[in-house]
N, C-alpha and C positions, 0 to 999 in steps of 0.2 A: 503493500499499499504506499510505503514511503517514496518508492520509485514513481509511482503514478502522481503522488502528490507534487514531485520536483517536476515531472514532465508537465502537468497542468499549469503550473505556477511558470515556468519556462515559456510555456506556449502563450499564455497571456502577457507576459512582458514583452516578448518579442512581436506579438500580435499588435499591441497597443503601440509599440515602437514603430512598427510599419505604417499604422493608421497615421500617426504624428508626422512621419517623414512625408507620406502622401499628401497630407494637409498643405505642407510647405511647397512641394514640388509639383504634384498633381491634385489639386484640390477637388477636381471634378471625381476622382476616384476614391476619395476619403469617404468613408461611410460610418455614420454613428452606430447603425446596427452592427457593424463588424466590431466596432470597439467594444460595444456592450456585450455582445455575445462571447467573444474572446476573453474578456474580463470576468465574465460570469462563469466560464469553464473552471478557473481556479478558485473562485469564490464559493461556488457550489460545492465543489470537491472538499474544500476545508470545512464548509459548513457541514458536509456530511461525516467527516472525521471527528467533528465536534458534536455531533448529534448525540442526545441522551436516550432516544427512543428510537427503536428499530424502524418505525413508520417515518421518522424524520430523516433517518439515515438513507432509506430507500428512495424517499422523494428528492433527496438532495442529490444523489447519485444519478437518478433519472434527469433530473434539470441539468446537470453537468453534462450528461450524454447528449440531450437535446441541443444545448448551447454548442457543443462541439460540432455536431452535425450542422447546425446553422453556419457557424464560422467556416466549416469546410465548403458548404454550398455557396456562400458569398464569395469566398476566394476563388473557388472554381469558376464562377460566373464573370469574375472581374476580368475586364478588358485587358489585352496585353499591354503591359508599360513599356515605354520606349527607354527603358533603362535596365541594363542587366542586372545590376545589383537588386533592384526591387523585384525583378522577375525571379531571381534565384532566391530571395527571402520569402516570396509568395509561394514558390514550390516547396520550400523547407516546411513552411507552415501548413501546407496542403497534407504533406506527408506525416508530420508530426500529429495533425488532426486525426488522420486515418489510424496512426498507432494508439492514439487516446481512445478513439471510439472503439477499436478493437478489444482493447483491454477493459474498457468499461462494459462492453457486451458480455463479457466474460463475468464481471461482477453481477451485472443485472441478472444473468441466466440463473445466479445462484441465490437470488433474493426470494424471500419468502412473501414479503409484504408488497 
């Protein structure tokens, strides 16, 4: 669980960094939805780890999963950026979101609630 906590945190930080960079250089591509969904991946995962009730843990894991999916979809639909650094960062984030989603799928498959 610690590895996934680090992955979700790094994903959120890198994603928000990408959005901030886009705001400066390509403001038409910067999305508030992307920033919010990427940040929520980490927040919801941390909320799950801190949950006192099983129901709260399960709901926060599902919310984390949902936000990871949404982030991946937004990134995948984003137009090609005329900057190799941004494109590489976008691809890294898409790949990271897939890893996070896969790991969360495993956790969700074991939930009782």
